[in-house]
C-alpha positions in Angstrom: 28.2 25.7 -64.3 27.8 22.6 -66.4 25.6 20.0 -64.7 25.8 16.3 -65.3 22.7 14.2 -65.2 22.3 10.5 -65.2 18.9 8.9 -65.9 18.1 5.5 -64.4 15.1 3.8 -65.9 13.4 1.5 -63.4 10.2 0.7 -65.2 9.1 -2.8 -64.3 5.7 -4.5 -64.2 6.8 -7.2 -61.8 8.6 -7.3 -58.5 7.6 -6.3 -54.9 5.2 -3.4 -54.4 7.2 -1.5 -51.8 5.3 1.8 -51.7 3.8 3.0 -48.5 0.4 4.7 -47.8 0.1 7.8 -50.0 -2.3 10.6 -50.4 -5.3 9.8 -52.5 -4.8 12.1 -55.6 -1.0 11.5 -56.0 -1.6 7.7 -55.6 -4.1 7.8 -58.5 -1.4 9.6 -60.6 1.2 7.0 -59.7 -1.2 4.1 -60.4 -2.1 5.5 -63.8 1.5 6.0 -64.6 2.4 2.3 -63.8 -0.7 1.0 -65.7 0.3 3.0 -68.8 3.9 1.8 -68.5 5.1 5.5 -68.5 7.1 6.0 -65.4 7.4 9.4 -63.6 10.9 10.8 -63.9 12.0 11.9 -60.4 14.9 14.4 -60.5 17.0 14.5 -57.3 19.9 16.8 -56.9 23.0 15.5 -55.1 26.3 16.9 -53.8 29.1 16.9 -56.3 32.1 16.6 -53.9 31.1 14.6 -50.8 33.2 11.5 -51.2 32.4 8.7 -50.5 28.7 9.6 -50.1 27.6 11.7 -53.1 30.0 13.1 -55.8 30.6 13.4 -59.4 33.3 11.0 -60.7 34.2 12.4 -64.1 30.9 12.2 -65.8 28.9 9.8 -63.5 27.2 10.4 -60.2 28.8 8.1 -57.6 28.8 7.5 -53.9 27.1 5.4 -51.2 23.9 7.4 -51.2 23.8 7.2 -55.0 24.0 3.5 -54.8 21.4 3.2 -52.2 18.9 5.4 -54.1 19.6 3.6 -57.4 18.9 0.3 -55.6 15.7 1.8 -54.1 14.5 2.8 -57.5 15.1 -0.7 -58.8 12.2 -1.7 -56.5 9.9 1.0 -57.8 8.0 0.2 -61.0 6.4 3.6 -61.5 9.4 5.9 -61.2 12.8 6.4 -62.8 15.6 8.4 -61.2 17.5 11.3 -62.7 20.5 12.6 -60.6 22.0 16.1 -61.0 25.2 16.9 -59.1 25.8 20.4 -57.8 27.9 21.9 -55.0 26.3 21.6 -51.6 25.6 25.3 -51.1 24.1 25.6 -54.6 21.9 22.6 -54.0 20.5 23.9 -50.7 19.8 27.3 -52.3 17.9 25.7 -55.2 15.9 23.6 -52.7 15.1 26.6 -50.6 13.9 28.6 -53.6 11.6 25.8 -54.8 13.6 25.3 -57.9 14.2 21.6 -57.3 12.2 18.9 -55.6 14.7 17.0 -53.6 18.4 17.2 -52.6 20.6 14.6 -50.8 22.2 14.0 -48.3 21.8 17.0 -46.0 21.5 16.6 -42.3 18.4 17.8 -40.4 18.8 21.2 -38.9 16.4 23.4 -36.9 17.3 26.5 -38.9 16.3 24.7 -42.1 12.6 25.0 -41.1 11.8 25.8 -44.8 12.4 22.1 -45.6 9.0 20.6 -45.8 9.9 17.0 -45.2 12.8 14.6 -45.0 13.0 11.0 -46.0 13.6 8.4 -43.2 17.2 8.4 -42.0 19.3 6.6 -44.6 22.8 6.3 -43.0 24.2 7.1 -39.6 27.4 9.1 -39.9 30.0 10.1 -37.3 31.4 13.7 -37.3 34.9 14.1 -36.0 37.7 16.6 -35.8 41.2 15.7 -36.9 44.3 17.8 -36.2 48.0 17.6 -37.0 49.8 15.5 -34.4 52.0 18.5 -33.7 49.0 20.7 -32.8 47.4 17.8 -30.8 50.5 17.3 -28.7 50.9 21.0 -28.0 47.4 21.5 -26.7 45.1 20.0 -24.1 42.0 19.1 -26.2 39.4 17.7 -23.8 36.4 19.8 -24.9 35.3 20.7 -28.4 35.3 23.5 -29.4 36.2 25.3 -26.2 39.8 24.0 -26.1 40.5 24.9 -29.7 40.7 28.7 -29.2 43.3 30.1 -31.6 43.2 27.1 -33.9 43.1 27.3 -37.7 40.3 25.0 -39.1 39.4 23.8 -42.6 35.8 23.4 -43.4 33.7 22.3 -46.4 31.9 25.3 -47.8 28.3 25.4 -46.5 28.8 22.6 -43.9 27.8 23.3 -40.3 29.0 20.0 -38.9 31.1 21.6 -36.2 28.1 23.0 -34.4 26.8 26.5 -33.4 29.3 27.0 -30.6 32.1 26.5 -33.0 30.8 29.0 -35.5 30.2 31.5 -32.7 33.9 31.2 -31.9 34.6 31.8 -35.6 32.5 34.9 -35.6 34.3 36.1 -32.5 37.6 35.6 -34.1 38.6 32.9 -31.6 38.9 30.3 -34.4 40.2 31.0 -37.9 38.4 29.3 -40.7 39.4 28.3 -44.2 36.8 26.9 -46.6 37.0 24.8 -49.7 34.4 22.9 -51.7 35.8 19.4 -51.3 37.2 17.1 -48.7 40.3 16.6 -50.8 41.0 20.3 -50.9 40.6 20.7 -47.2 42.9 17.8 -46.5 45.5 19.4 -48.7 45.3 22.5 -46.5 45.8 20.3 -43.4 48.8 18.4 -44.9 50.4 21.6 -46.1 50.2 23.1 -42.6 47.9 25.8 -43.7 45.4 24.8 -41.0 45.7 22.9 -37.8 42.5 20.9 -37.8 39.6 19.8 -40.0 36.0 18.8 -39.2 34.1 16.3 -41.4 32.4 12.9 -41.3 34.9 10.1 -40.5 34.4 8.0 -43.6 34.5 11.1 -45.8 37.9 12.0 -44.3 39.2 8.4 -44.9 37.8 8.4 -48.4 39.5 11.8 -49.1 42.8 10.4 -47.9 42.3 7.4 -50.2 41.5 9.8 -53.1 44.8 11.7 -52.5 46.7 8.4 -52.1 47.9 9.4 -48.6 50.4 6.8 -47.4 50.4 5.3 -43.9 53.4 7.4 -42.8 51.6 10.6 -43.8 48.3 9.5 -42.3 50.0 9.0 -38.9 50.9 12.7 -38.8 47.2 13.4 -38.0 45.1 12.4 -35.0 41.3 12.2 -34.5 41.0 14.4 -31.5 37.2 14.7 -31.0 34.0 12.9 -31.8 31.6 15.8 -32.3 28.4 13.8 -32.9 26.4 11.5 -35.0 24.3 12.6 -37.9 21.9 11.0 -40.4 21.8 11.7 -44.1 18.4 12.2 -45.8 16.7 13.1 -49.0 15.3 16.6 -48.2 12.2 18.0 -49.9 11.7 21.8 -50.1 8.8 24.0 -50.9 6.8 23.7 -54.1 5.2 27.2 -54.5 4.3 26.6 -58.2 2.9 23.1 -57.7 5.4 21.6 -60.1 5.6 18.2 -58.3 2.0 17.1 -57.5 3.4 13.5 -57.0 6.0 14.6 -54.4 4.4 13.4 -51.2 3.3 10.1 -52.8 6.8 9.5 -54.0 8.3 10.5 -50.7 6.0 8.1 -48.8 6.9 5.3 -51.3 10.6 6.0 -51.0 10.4 5.8 -47.2 8.8 2.4 -47.3 11.4 1.1 -49.7 14.3 2.5 -47.6 12.7 1.0 -44.5 12.5 -2.4 -46.1 16.0 -2.2 -47.4 17.3 -1.2 -44.0 15.4 -4.0 -42.2 16.5 -6.6 -44.7 20.2 -5.6 -44.5 20.4 -4.5 -48.1 21.6 -1.0 -47.2 24.4 -2.5 -45.0 25.4 -4.8 -47.9 25.6 -1.8 -50.3 27.8 0.1 -47.9 30.2 -2.9 -47.4 30.3 -3.6 -51.1 31.2 0.0 -51.8 34.4 -0.3 -49.7 35.3 -3.8 -50.9 37.1 -2.8 -54.0 
């Protein structure tokens, strides 16, 4: 698979020092780097098809999380950001195997206990189920997923947003599951009548419809039938068995302080609003 990387140089000797408290040795490394005007290149992997949050748009990493992290690195004089886009499942496998330092924006899960640390929560997302209006009108859908027995669902490959009870029903054969890598592909399944319902984050679904240029008349053929829950996206840091990233914890602490200040100042909210304003 051909991977696309984009390097963002954020070397600056002025500006706010937004790093948090860090471990003694990595802090010395970081300080020496800044003083010598040679920034540390931090390579973070991102999803390649999670519109509008993290995706590859032709040749450039794009998305709300990409914008937020680029803005965060603008505050950091000692680091520069490199982003590599990969499919979600591939990124999580690389992270688990210690082949990459960080991946965004997975949700926190108990069964991902191999993840050594997460950044502070970056964005709050709302996970929903949408179904064709025909399916919604023919079924009493008060409880998710219990009331969806026999339904055909689309799902982004590797995503577990629908929850453990849902996937237990899939294993039992009570729910049929079709998986594709992108939101747009799964929405095509839904619009073609190949599946009855689809689970994803609300804004991702809306962005997918915009990507497919779904008109209002078509959009009205589908209903949001359940709010499954709220999730937060993070930068996740996996194991480092070979000690390839001695600066990781210092960087992660620094990034947390930057993101916290951006959140408190309203900068993150402004970035989200500006993303959807054009």
